[in-house]
N, C-alpha and C positions, 0 to 999 in steps of 0.2 A: 580340574583345570579350567573347565568351561566356567564354573561358578566363580573362580578366582579371577578370571579375566573380566567378567561383567562387574564384579565388585570393584576391581581396579579401575574400570572405566568410570564408574560412579564417582570415585574419589578424584579422578582427573577432572570430571565436570564440575566438581565443587570448587575448583581452584581458578574458575573463570574471571570473577570480578569481586570487587570489594563489597562487603555486606553492609550497605548503607541505605538499603531500600525502605520505602514506606509500605507498610502492609495495607492492603485493601481487602476487607472481608466482604465477600460477594456471594450471593445466592441467586444465580441467573433465573431460575424458575420463579423467584419472588420479586423480580424487578417490577417497579411501579410504573404507572403512567403518569404523565405530567401535562398541565396546560401549557400551550405554546408561550403564553404571556408570562408565565413564570420563568421561562428559560430564555426567551428572546424579548428584546425591546423595540427593534426596528427591522423593517424588511425593505428590500429594494429588489425590483423585478427587472431583468435585463434581457429582452428578446434579442437573440443573435440574428443579425442581418442574413437574409437568405437570398443568394443569387445562384446562378448556374455554376459559379466558381466556388462559392462558399458553402453549398449545401452538403450536409453529411448526416448519415443515419445509423452509423455503428460506432458509437464513441467507445474507444478502448482505453483512453487515458485522458485526464483532465489536469492541467497544471495552472496554478495562479501565480502570477508575478506581480511586482508592485504596480504595474500599469497595463498588464495584458491578461488575456485569458486564452490559454493555448490547449488545443485539442488534437488527439490522434484518432484518425477515423480508419477502422480496419478495412472497410469495403474499398475505399479509394487509395488506401495505403499512403495517406497524406497527413501532414501536420498543418492545421489551420489556426491562424492567429487573429484575434479580435481585440479591440481596446475594451475598456471596462464600462463603456456605453453600448457595447454590442455591435460596433461598426467593424465590418470585415476589413482586415488590413493585408494579409498576405497568406498564400498556400504554398507549401513545399511538398511536392509529390516525389515519392521514391520509386524508382523502377528496378526490377530484377531482385531487389532486396526487400525483405519483410521487416517493417519497423518494430522496434522494441519499446520498452518503457521510457517515458520522457522524465527528465529532471531539469530543474532550473538552477543555474549557477549565478548567485547574487554577485560574486566578484567580477564575473565576466559579462553579466547581463545577457546570458545566453542560454538556449535549451540545448542540453546534452542528450544524445540518443545513440543507440547502437541499432544495427540492422543486420539480418542474416540472409545470406544468398539463397534464394528459393530453388536453385538448382542442386543444393547439396542438403541431403538428409543424413546427419551423422549420428550413428548409434551411440548410446551412452558409453558403453565399453570402449568404443573407438575414441571418444573425446578423452576418456581418462588416459589412453595410451598416447594420444598425440600431445597432450599437455605434459607428460612425463618424458616423452622422447620427441621434441618438436623438430629436431634436425634443422634443415635448411628450408623448411616449408614457408611459403608466403601465406600467412593467415588472412591477409586482406582479401583474398578470393573467397574466404568463408564469412567474413564479418567485415562491417564498416563501422567506425567510430567517428562521430561528427559533432560539431557544435554549430548551432544556428543562432547567429548574433541578432539582438533586438535593438541595440543602441543606435542612436542618430548617425553616428559616424561609420558604423559598419553594419547598418540595417539589413538584415536578412542575408548577410554573407555566410556562406557555409564553409566551414574549415574542417578538412579531414585530419584526423589524428592518426599517428602510428597505431598499428594493430599488434600488440604483443601476443605471444603464444597462448596466454591464458585467457584472452579475450573470447575464445570459444565457449567459455563458461559464462555464467551470468555475471555481469559487471555492474558495480554502482561507483559513480564518480564522486570523488570527495577530496577537495583541496588539491587537485592536480594528480592525486593518486587513485587507485582503484581498490574497492572492496570486492574480493573475489570469494564466492561461495562454493564450498565443496560438500557434496551431499551425502556421501558415504564411502565405504571401503574402496581402495584402489589397489588391485593386485600388481599394477605396474609401478607403485611407489615402494621404495626400499625401506622408508621410515616405519618404525613400529607405531609411533604416535603421529597422527596427522591432526589437522584442525579444520573445523567447519567453516572458519572465516579467516581470511589473510588480507593484510594491507600491502599492496604491491606499488612500489615506486619504480617505474620502468621494469626492469627485470629483477630488482632487488625486493626481497620480502622483509618489510619493516617490522610488522608485528603480526601475531597470530592469537586467535581466540577460540574457545570452545574445543578443547582437545578431545580426541577419542582414540581408542586403540585401533590400529589398522589391521583388524583381524577379520576374516571372512565369516559371515553368518552370525555375527553378534546380533542381538534382538533388533536393534535399530536398523540393521542392514537390510532387513527384508522390505524396507520402504525408504524412499529418499527423505533425509532429514532437511526440511526447508529452513532457511534462515530468512526471516522476514524483516525487510529494511523500510522504515517510514521516514520520509523526508520531514525537516522542520523549516523554520525561517532563518536558518543559519547554515552556511556552507560547511561549518565545522562540527556540526552536530546531527546526529540521526538516532532514531529509536530502533532497537533490534530485539527480535524474540526468535527463539529457537523452538521447533516443534516439541510439544509435551513438556516444556519448560514454562512454569507459570510465573516467571519474572520477566518484567519489561526492562531492557537494558538501555542506557543512553551511552552512546560512543561520542566523546567530545575529543576531536583530534585523534589521539591514539589511546586515550584512557577510557576504558570500559567500566561503566558504574551500574550497579543495580539500583534502578530508579524506583520501580514499583513491584511489589510482590503480591500477586493475587492469591487470596486464601480462599479456596472453594470447599464446598461440602465434599464428602467422600465420593458421591455419585459423579461429580464433575472433575475428578482428580484421577490420573492414571495411577493405579496401584504400583508399589514397589516391585511386586512380582513381574511387571512388565520388563524390568531391566535384568532379572535374574533367571527368567525362564528360557530354557534352551529349546526354542521352537524347532520342530523338525523340518518345516516347509512353510511355504507362503499361505497354505490353506489354514494351517493351525494359527499362523500369525493373524490372518484376516479374521478368523473366528474369534480370537481373543479381543481383537479391537471392537468387533461387533458387540461383544458381550458387555463392553464398557463404551457404549455409543455415545453417552453424554459427556465422556471425559473431554476436556478442552484440549484442542490440538495446537491451535495457533491464534494469534491476534493480528489485526490489520487496521488500517485507516486511523492511525494514532494522531490525535490532535490534542496536544497538552496545553491548556490555557491556565491562567491564574486560579480560577475558581472551579473549573469543570475539566474532566478528561473525557474526550470522545474516543471510543474505540469499537471495533468489530471483533467478533469471536466466531471461530469454526469449532465444532465439536468432532468427535471421532466418525460420526455418521455423516459428516460434511453438511450438517444443518449450520446455518450462520445467522447471526443477528448483530445489530448495531446498538450500542448503549451509550449513556452519558452518565458519568459519576460526579456527583457533587461533592467536592473535596471538603467543604466546610461542615455539611451535614452528614457526610459518610452515607449518602443515599445513592442507589443505582436506579436508573430509569431506563426502561426499554424504549427506544425511539420509535418503534412501530406503534406504541401505545400513545404517542403524543396526540393531544386534542388541538386541532387548529382552531383559531379564533381570529378576531379582528386585527390583533397584532400582526398576524401572518396572512392577512387577507383571505382567510378560509380557504387557502390553498390545500390541494389533496393531501391527505395525511401521509401518503407515501414518500413525499419529498424529504421528510425527517430522517428516514432510513438510508438516504443517499448522501448524507453529509460526509465529505471526504477531503475537503480542502479548506484552507484558511489563509489569511493575510493578517496584517497588524490589527485590523478593525472587525473583520467579518469571518464567519464560516460560510461555506458555499455548498449548495445543492442545486438541483435543476428539475425541471418538469417538461414533459413533452407537450407540443400543441395539442396532440390528440388527447391526452389526459386532461388537459386544461379545458378543452372544448367539452368533454363529458361533464365536467364540474361547473360549467359556465352558468347554467340555469340556477344551480344550488347557490352559487356564490352571490349572484344577482339578488336572489330572493332574501339572503341575509341582510343586504343592504336596502331592501325594499326598492330594488331596481335603481338606486341612486348611489353607486359606489364612488369612492374617491376618484378624481379625474385621472390620475395616472393608471389606476386599475381599469377604468372605463375604456381608456385609450387602448390599453393592451388587449382587453376582451373584444374590442371592435375590430382589432387587427387579426384575430385568430382566423386561419384560412389563407392569410396573405404571406405567411412565413411557415417554414417547415423545420427550421432548426430549433433546438431546445431553448427554453427560457431559463436563463441562469438566475438563481436566487441568492442574494446576499442576506444573511441574517446576523444581527448583532446580539451578542450575549448580553442579557439583562444585567446591568451593573449592580442592581439590588438583590440578585440572587443570594440566598443564604443557605 
């Protein structure tokens, strides 16, 4: 019976999306290094204005809008907004509630965010019960859902949105609806088949994706199954990946498409026995994962451009790296092996592994003033102490500001 259930679950999972993906054959251990000039053609350095009100030192999230740079600081529990020249514009500080991930809505020109009441720590099992049996609870005492407007007419106005019962889970805002992630077995649900991802419109479930059997102690129930969602430059489109699924999906409105299928060597792939083994307990389950420590678990920081695909990967041992895939040449580059040069002002090589945002023209990363100060002498020596004026001005200012330096990098149009 156990074997039948897990095989049935596999069959369900295969029905998730249409098979129109592009196969990417990748060997992570053989990823190449690359000269920065072969990948980037321009750099722009943006020091963020540092004042007593704008200073932050624990960046938890970073969002790029058409004309703003928006940060969430964990230590001050604040959202800080700068223009793309680094000028500080606004700070929104949240009290009592802990800020969650930031999103940008193009249609509303607003930052969407949720926050959790610091006075409530709700166990996972209780969350499952509360979402299945919400009763007359006021969920706004546990969570807030808000929009912070950036436009001239409504600049920095905060709008509180209704808090539905499922908001106690992880929400992702999409076209006025919510993507709701369900991580595993729910004993309070009566349905035999549940889904790892639902689209909710108010209290109506519009669509569901990634079906699984709602049976206790199936292999994947020993660990939460994360659904990773990566934003794009379009309100109607996101990239989605499910743990241990080597496919990167694109959700366009309510249509789920298999966009890229990563084909790894056996050492980087979770074997089929993972789904058919009846693990006795968490110890056996953890031992199994440790045995396959190089198996890829998840993808993150997806930036899909015309010629290149940026992404990060976690393996089963929680090691992680960021890569860029050249679509034309079918070559994989390890961003930690990127060699800085004059195109990137000989910035510290570590900046390339922090590329995680983009707009219509650039990808974005950052460097701390401390790291830049450590490299100052080396950078100046590369230019025989005569760096370009914009770089000289920045290096002369180190010590006068404490916020990060944001780095815009333009993809080389000649990349092949």
